ZAMAR-570381 format. One line per 3 residues: number of its first residue (from 1); for each residue y, x, z of N, C-alpha, C. Coordinates in pm, 1 decimal. Layout:
NUM> Y/X/Z/Y/X/Z/Y/X/Z; ... $
This chain:
1> 1945.9/12.3/974.2/1842.4/21.0/982.1/1717.0/116.3/882.3; 1742.6/81.2/748.6/1723.2/113.2/664.6/1694.3/274.2/621.5; 1816.1/327.2/651.9/1821.1/474.1/665.5/1763.5/483.5/752.1 $
4> 1737.3/449.5/878.6/1669.3/520.6/956.0/1509.4/510.8/957.0; 1476.6/436.6/876.9/1344.1/435.4/833.3/1275.6/536.1/725.1; 1381.6/563.8/637.4/1354.5/645.8/555.6/1340.0/769.9/594.2 $
7> 1442.1/828.4/701.6/1444.1/921.4/747.7/1330.9/955.3/854.0; 1289.6/857.7/940.5/1177.3/806.4/1017.5/1023.0/867.9/943.4; 1036.4/770.4/774.1/885.6/822.8/757.5/902.3/942.9/645.0 $
10> 1008.2/981.4/632.4/1004.5/1128.3/590.4/950.8/1246.1/676.0; 1034.7/1252.7/759.9/983.5/1324.5/892.9/850.9/1309.6/893.6; 752.4/1174.8/941.5/648.6/1153.3/962.1/575.1/1230.8/819.2 $
13> 594.7/1202.1/726.0/496.0/1256.0/591.2/558.3/1365.4/514.3; 608.8/1454.7/652.0/659.3/1566.8/578.5/549.1/1706.8/597.4; 528.0/1740.4/478.3/412.8/1845.0/413.0/304.3/1753.7/304.5 $
16> 342.9/1619.2/362.5/216.8/1555.5/274.5/188.6/1541.2/152.7; 109.8/1579.0/65.6/120.9/1572.9/-91.2/4.6/1426.2/-132.6; 47.7/1385.8/-244.4/-36.8/1274.1/-306.6/-185.3/1365.6/-395.2 $
19> -272.6/1310.8/-381.1/-434.1/1351.9/-385.5/-402.0/1403.7/-529.0; -362.8/1351.4/-617.1/-376.2/1336.4/-735.2/-266.9/1435.0/-797.2; -155.3/1442.2/-792.9/-32.0/1474.6/-862.8/10.2/1597.1/-753.8 $
22> 20.7/1591.5/-654.3/5.1/1696.7/-539.3/210.0/1663.5/-562.3; 279.0/1551.1/-555.7/396.7/1526.9/-539.4/422.1/1500.9/-403.9; 538.8/1486.3/-329.8/564.9/1457.4/-216.6/507.2/1310.1/-181.8 $
25> 471.4/1323.2/-38.8/389.2/1168.7/-34.6/477.3/1110.3/-7.6; 604.8/1127.9/54.8/658.6/1023.0/71.8/724.2/954.0/-44.5; 727.3/980.1/-183.4/775.4/933.3/-278.2/642.6/763.9/-276.2 $
28> 569.1/796.2/-259.9/491.7/646.0/-224.1/548.6/579.1/-139.9; 605.6/568.6/20.4/602.4/465.4/84.5/759.1/443.6/17.6; 864.6/529.6/-11.4/948.4/501.2/-91.6/914.4/406.8/-169.7 $
31> 876.4/405.1/-297.9/853.4/324.8/-388.6/800.3/189.0/-336.8; 718.9/173.4/-258.0/656.1/48.3/-201.7/797.0/-2.5/-130.8; 837.9/15.3/-98.8/1006.6/9.9/-18.3/1092.5/-88.0/-141.7 $
34> 1090.7/37.4/-232.1/1173.6/-31.9/-344.9/1115.0/-133.2/-450.7; 990.3/-134.2/-440.2/935.8/-265.6/-494.4/988.1/-404.6/-426.9; 1011.7/-366.5/-303.3/949.5/-491.3/-189.2/1136.6/-555.3/-206.6 $
37> 1235.6/-436.6/-252.9/1385.3/-444.2/-249.1/1416.0/-518.5/-329.9; 1353.5/-440.3/-478.3/1423.9/-529.3/-577.8/1345.8/-680.4/-591.5; 1262.2/-734.0/-495.5/1268.8/-844.1/-521.3/1302.5/-925.7/-408.5 $
40> 1406.3/-860.9/-349.5/1475.9/-935.2/-266.0/1440.9/-946.2/-143.3; 1326.4/-898.4/-80.8/1275.7/-881.9/57.7/1345.6/-860.4/149.2; 1339.3/-961.4/313.5/1408.8/-919.6/379.8/1405.3/-757.8/437.7 $
43> 1535.4/-736.6/510.6/1563.7/-574.7/526.2/1405.3/-547.1/610.1; 1323.0/-594.0/736.2/1254.9/-558.1/789.3/1112.4/-518.6/709.9; 1106.2/-616.3/596.4/1037.9/-596.5/456.0/971.7/-502.0/452.7 $
46> 1126.4/-465.6/384.1/1137.0/-318.2/314.8/1104.4/-206.7/385.8; 1164.8/-259.4/535.4/1129.1/-131.6/593.6/978.3/-81.1/609.4; 903.0/-220.8/691.5/756.2/-207.1/659.8/725.3/-138.1/580.0 $
49> 761.0/-172.4/451.4/679.5/-81.7/316.3/702.9/56.3/325.0; 823.4/76.3/372.1/845.6/209.2/365.8/770.4/313.4/464.0; 713.0/241.5/591.1/661.6/273.0/720.5/530.4/236.8/715.2 $
52> 460.8/157.9/601.2/302.9/124.9/608.8/208.6/234.0/613.7; 284.9/327.1/592.1/138.2/488.2/608.5/210.6/555.1/682.1; 272.4/527.0/776.7/285.2/618.3/874.6/155.3/620.2/1013.4 $
55> 127.4/512.3/1048.0/84.8/545.7/1185.4/-78.9/559.1/1077.8; -114.0/528.1/988.1/-277.5/560.5/944.1/-246.1/721.8/898.0; -133.3/756.8/812.5/-176.5/874.0/784.7/-55.6/1024.5/848.7 $
58> -49.6/980.9/947.1/50.3/1069.8/1038.8/21.7/1064.0/1216.1; 134.6/1161.1/1283.0/53.6/1119.4/1412.0/187.3/1011.5/1480.3; 227.5/928.9/1334.4/317.6/815.8/1459.7/186.2/719.2/1497.1 $
61> 269.7/650.8/1631.7/165.5/532.6/1659.6/282.1/402.8/1659.2; 182.3/336.1/1682.2/238.2/156.6/1670.6/369.8/146.3/1746.2; 349.4/213.6/1900.1/422.4/172.3/2004.4/575.4/249.6/1917.8 $
64> 574.2/349.8/1830.8/661.3/439.4/1812.9/775.2/338.6/1724.9; 668.5/300.0/1634.9/726.6/177.5/1558.6/833.0/99.3/1570.7; 725.0/5.1/1671.1/810.3/-92.7/1773.0/940.1/-86.5/1845.4 $
67> 912.5/70.7/1906.2/1024.6/75.9/1982.8/1145.5/159.0/1867.4; 1119.1/230.4/1750.1/1247.8/235.1/1670.3/1271.9/109.3/1603.5; 1187.7/18.5/1560.3/1217.9/-111.6/1458.6/1211.0/-239.4/1491.6 $
70> 1141.3/-219.7/1616.8/1122.9/-375.6/1658.8/952.3/-447.8/1658.8; 943.2/-531.9/1727.0/804.9/-635.6/1685.5/788.6/-658.4/1557.3; 901.5/-692.7/1460.6/837.9/-780.0/1373.6/783.2/-677.5/1260.5 $
73> 850.8/-547.9/1225.9/822.8/-473.4/1186.3/703.3/-393.0/1192.1; 656.2/-368.8/1337.2/521.8/-325.1/1385.9/447.8/-435.0/1345.9; 439.3/-536.8/1369.0/315.7/-635.4/1342.1/319.8/-648.5/1163.4 $
76> 409.3/-600.8/1086.4/363.0/-597.1/945.6/309.6/-476.9/908.2; 342.9/-386.9/982.4/276.1/-227.2/962.9/169.6/-267.9/1017.8; 106.9/-260.2/1141.6/10.1/-301.7/1180.3/-100.5/-403.0/1064.4 $
79> -37.6/-496.9/1054.6/-137.3/-561.6/948.7/-140.7/-475.9/852.5; -84.3/-434.1/790.6/-110.2/-283.6/650.8/-189.0/-102.7/708.6; -274.2/-101.0/825.8/-314.2/-9.5/847.2/-451.6/-5.3/873.6 $
82> -497.0/66.7/843.0/-637.9/104.1/833.8/-698.8/169.8/945.2; -807.8/105.9/968.1/-860.5/249.3/1096.6/-930.3/371.9/1055.5; -916.7/454.2/1056.0/-947.6/564.6/939.5/-1068.0/639.3/1017.2 $
85> -1150.3/558.3/1149.1/-1205.5/579.2/1238.4/-1359.7/533.4/1146.3; -1336.7/445.5/1098.4/-1461.8/349.8/979.1/-1455.5/419.8/856.5; -1632.4/430.0/811.1/-1626.5/457.0/676.5/-1536.5/379.2/521.2 $
88> -1516.3/414.2/402.0/-1427.5/385.1/348.4/-1493.7/210.2/352.4; -1618.9/212.2/305.9/-1635.1/62.7/278.5/-1601.3/-39.6/385.0; -1624.1/3.9/510.5/-1583.9/-50.4/623.0/-1445.8/-110.1/631.1 $
91> -1350.3/12.5/569.6/-1236.9/-7.9/616.3/-1202.5/-105.0/497.2; -1220.1/-76.1/376.4/-1187.5/-197.1/295.0/-1225.9/-309.1/305.2; -1363.7/-350.4/390.3/-1371.3/-473.4/372.7/-1288.2/-532.3/490.5 $
94> -1284.5/-461.3/610.4/-1188.3/-512.5/728.5/-1026.4/-470.9/667.1; -999.6/-480.0/563.6/-861.3/-486.2/506.9/-858.4/-634.6/436.4; -973.2/-645.9/344.4/-1011.4/-772.5/307.2/-1010.0/-880.6/360.6 $
97> -1090.8/-869.7/458.1/-1089.6/-996.1/588.1/-944.3/-1000.4/670.3; -924.2/-919.7/682.6/-768.5/-948.1/742.9/-717.7/-1021.2/654.1; -663.1/-951.2/561.9/-573.4/-1027.4/458.7/-577.8/-1176.0/402.0 $
100> -649.4/-1191.2/439.8/-712.3/-1381.5/453.6/-642.3/-1420.8/506.1; -595.5/-1397.5/633.5/-552.7/-1439.9/698.8/-371.1/-1383.6/780.5; -379.9/-1292.3/711.5/-260.0/-1218.6/756.1/-164.2/-1290.0/679.3 $
103> 31.4/-1271.0/804.9/125.1/-1353.8/735.5/145.0/-1262.8/606.8; 220.6/-1365.1/586.6/229.0/-1340.3/418.6/335.5/-1219.7/385.5; 431.2/-1168.1/458.5/476.0/-1001.8/448.9/384.5/-930.0/471.6 $
106> 256.6/-912.9/528.3/167.8/-853.9/521.8/98.3/-808.8/394.4; 94.5/-965.0/283.7/48.7/-952.1/144.3/143.8/-897.9/91.9; 277.8/-923.1/132.9/362.2/-857.8/22.6/374.2/-712.5/29.4 $
109> 383.7/-643.2/175.1/388.9/-504.1/189.9/231.3/-470.7/66.2; 126.1/-499.1/91.3/5.8/-485.9/85.6/1.5/-513.7/-99.5; 28.4/-564.1/-145.6/43.2/-580.7/-288.4/186.9/-467.9/-353.0 $
112> 260.0/-425.6/-269.0/382.4/-327.5/-348.5/285.1/-209.1/-363.8; 225.3/-186.3/-216.0/140.6/-72.7/-211.8/19.7/-43.9/-323.6; -19.3/-139.9/-344.0/-139.0/-130.8/-470.7/-99.9/-119.2/-589.5 $
115> 43.4/-244.4/-635.3/100.4/-188.4/-739.9/151.3/-23.6/-768.2; 217.5/27.9/-668.6/241.5/166.6/-714.4/102.7/247.6/-688.4; -0.7/227.7/-601.1/-107.2/314.6/-661.8/-184.7/265.5/-757.3 $
118> -173.4/176.2/-820.7/-242.8/159.8/-930.6/-112.2/185.4/-1058.2; -30.1/215.0/-1087.7/127.6/259.4/-1129.8/61.8/422.7/-1176.4; 3.6/518.5/-1065.6/-19.9/618.1/-1063.5/-197.8/647.0/-1148.7 $
121> -253.9/557.8/-1131.3/-414.2/525.5/-1184.4/-361.7/516.9/-1332.0; -299.7/399.7/-1383.1/-278.9/377.2/-1525.9/-229.7/517.5/-1574.3; -136.3/626.8/-1541.3/-121.4/757.5/-1565.7/-249.2/847.3/-1578.0 $
124> -323.0/815.9/-1450.1/-440.1/901.8/-1489.5/-528.7/888.4/-1544.8; -566.2/743.2/-1575.2/-639.0/704.5/-1674.4/-650.9/734.2/-1840.3; -504.7/720.2/-1842.3/-456.1/742.6/-2009.3/-504.3/906.1/-2029.3 $
127> -464.7/975.1/-1923.1/-513.8/1131.6/-1938.2/-662.7/1121.9/-1907.7; -791.1/1087.3/-1831.2/-861.3/1113.0/-1832.2/-993.7/1038.2/-1824.5; -969.0/920.0/-1845.5/-1055.4/770.4/-1846.9/-1087.7/787.1/-1677.1 $
130> -1188.5/770.9/-1717.3/-1289.2/670.2/-1561.9/-1299.6/819.5/-1480.1; -1292.9/914.6/-1526.7/-1302.8/1067.4/-1483.0/-1192.8/1053.1/-1354.4; -1078.6/1016.0/-1402.7/-952.5/988.4/-1309.6/-992.0/978.0/-1196.9 $
133> -1115.4/913.4/-1128.1/-1130.8/829.3/-1024.8/-1214.6/953.9/-878.2; -1236.0/1035.7/-948.9/-1296.7/1165.4/-905.6/-1209.4/1225.9/-821.5; -1032.6/1176.1/-796.0/-992.5/1248.7/-717.3/-1044.4/1202.3/-599.4 $
136> -1039.9/1057.5/-599.9/-1049.8/1009.0/-441.9/-1192.7/997.9/-410.0; -1190.8/906.4/-285.2/-1336.5/931.3/-230.2/-1471.2/808.9/-252.5; -1366.8/718.3/-337.8/-1472.8/633.9/-488.2/-1464.4/669.5/-615.2 $
139> -1559.2/621.6/-669.1/-1542.0/608.9/-798.6/-1501.5/508.5/-869.4; -1457.0/511.7/-1037.7/-1399.1/380.0/-1105.4/-1479.8/205.8/-1054.1; -1619.0/241.8/-1067.0/-1666.0/109.5/-998.9/-1638.7/56.3/-851.1 $
142> -1612.4/152.5/-769.0/-1551.3/126.3/-590.1/-1436.7/29.7/-656.9; -1351.0/155.6/-704.8/-1207.7/102.2/-698.0/-1170.6/-17.0/-783.3; -1248.7/-31.3/-864.3/-1248.8/-182.4/-945.4/-1292.7/-290.0/-871.1 $
145> -1403.7/-281.4/-781.5/-1424.6/-343.7/-702.8/-1307.5/-402.1/-579.4; -1259.9/-268.6/-541.7/-1151.7/-322.9/-401.1/-1014.0/-379.4/-436.5; -941.7/-305.8/-592.6/-857.2/-361.5/-663.9/-886.1/-532.2/-630.9 $
148> -974.6/-561.3/-696.3/-1001.6/-665.3/-767.7/-1037.8/-744.7/-699.8; -1100.5/-709.2/-556.2/-1102.8/-834.2/-454.4/-957.1/-884.5/-388.4; -904.4/-737.6/-360.1/-725.2/-766.9/-331.7/-665.7/-851.7/-403.5 $
151> -729.0/-820.8/-520.5/-619.4/-945.9/-661.6/-671.5/-1098.9/-593.8; -788.5/-1119.8/-606.2/-850.8/-1241.9/-574.2/-775.3/-1318.8/-430.5; -794.1/-1200.8/-322.5/-706.2/-1258.3/-226.6/-586.7/-1284.0/-257.0 $
154> -522.4/-1208.4/-263.8/-353.0/-1238.7/-292.7/-331.2/-1376.1/-405.4; -449.7/-1361.6/-472.9/-435.6/-1469.0/-618.8/-393.1/-1624.8/-536.5; -468.0/-1604.3/-383.9/-455.6/-1733.9/-312.9/-342.4/-1745.9/-212.5 $
157> -318.4/-1630.1/-167.9/-236.7/-1625.4/-63.7/-94.7/-1617.5/-157.6; -27.7/-1583.9/-232.8/99.8/-1530.8/-292.7/80.5/-1558.1/-458.9; 57.2/-1627.3/-461.7/45.7/-1663.1/-636.2/138.4/-1686.2/-733.7 $
160> 258.3/-1739.1/-650.9/358.1/-1742.1/-734.0/446.3/-1628.8/-707.8; 443.7/-1545.1/-574.3/515.9/-1431.4/-622.8/530.3/-1342.6/-764.1; 687.7/-1283.9/-765.9/680.2/-1184.0/-895.8/579.8/-1067.3/-857.3 $
163> 583.1/-1019.6/-735.8/519.5/-909.2/-694.9/355.9/-942.4/-710.0; 304.0/-1029.7/-695.8/155.6/-1088.6/-745.6/173.9/-1079.6/-914.4; 209.0/-1123.8/-995.3/250.8/-1147.6/-1135.1/219.8/-980.3/-1176.4 $
166> 304.9/-902.4/-1097.4/309.3/-735.4/-1147.7/153.1/-694.7/-1109.1; 79.6/-744.2/-987.2/-37.3/-678.2/-974.2/-121.0/-726.6/-1031.5; -109.4/-863.1/-1102.7/-225.0/-917.6/-1165.6/-217.3/-813.9/-1342.1 $
169> -120.2/-746.8/-1369.3/-72.2/-710.0/-1471.6/-138.2/-562.8/-1506.4; -131.6/-478.1/-1379.0/-114.8/-320.8/-1335.6/-253.3/-326.2/-1333.4; -336.0/-440.2/-1241.2/-497.2/-470.6/-1258.4/-540.3/-478.3/-1362.3 $
172> -497.9/-542.5/-1439.2/-543.7/-551.3/-1622.9/-504.5/-411.4/-1696.9; -412.1/-383.6/-1662.6/-414.8/-260.9/-1742.7/-491.2/-110.6/-1705.9; -522.0/-127.9/-1584.3/-576.2/-4.7/-1519.8/-765.5/-42.2/-1510.4 $
175> -811.6/-167.4/-1498.8/-951.6/-190.1/-1513.3/-969.7/-249.1/-1632.4; -901.3/-315.6/-1687.7/-943.7/-435.7/-1835.3/-917.3/-545.7/-1791.8; -981.5/-555.5/-1705.5/-992.4/-710.5/-1702.1/-1037.0/-733.4/-1520.3 $
């Protein structure tokens, strides 16, 4: 099932590039899956990590995720999927609201997603300083607010999980406090 998810996500994200370094987008969901696997998470959680951006960023539907990977994986992916019809602020507020009551698996995938995103940011900030965030829809202060809010929510939800501890560390490395 894991190989099927890798192939599925690779096909879904074919041709997509990361904003900053123009690397193949698929490297991000694969990295998220690896972070989850490294912590010994169940295969369904790892698969959801690999698929977490497919519905949000491709033509893949939630029904296709459920058909191919089951209700549990689809439920986790749904919990990590933002509604792109909303403004950036509305999407981020909705994510934070949902995360407060989401299943633990959604919190773990979200945490791994944010860790990988911030790892990329740390490298960019070292090169460009706060100007690095010009590559995104919102700048440094808005990004700090969003990632800090996620940190505060996850601190209540999964405070003792090694992924959360890694998230706290990368947040401080990225934003300073």
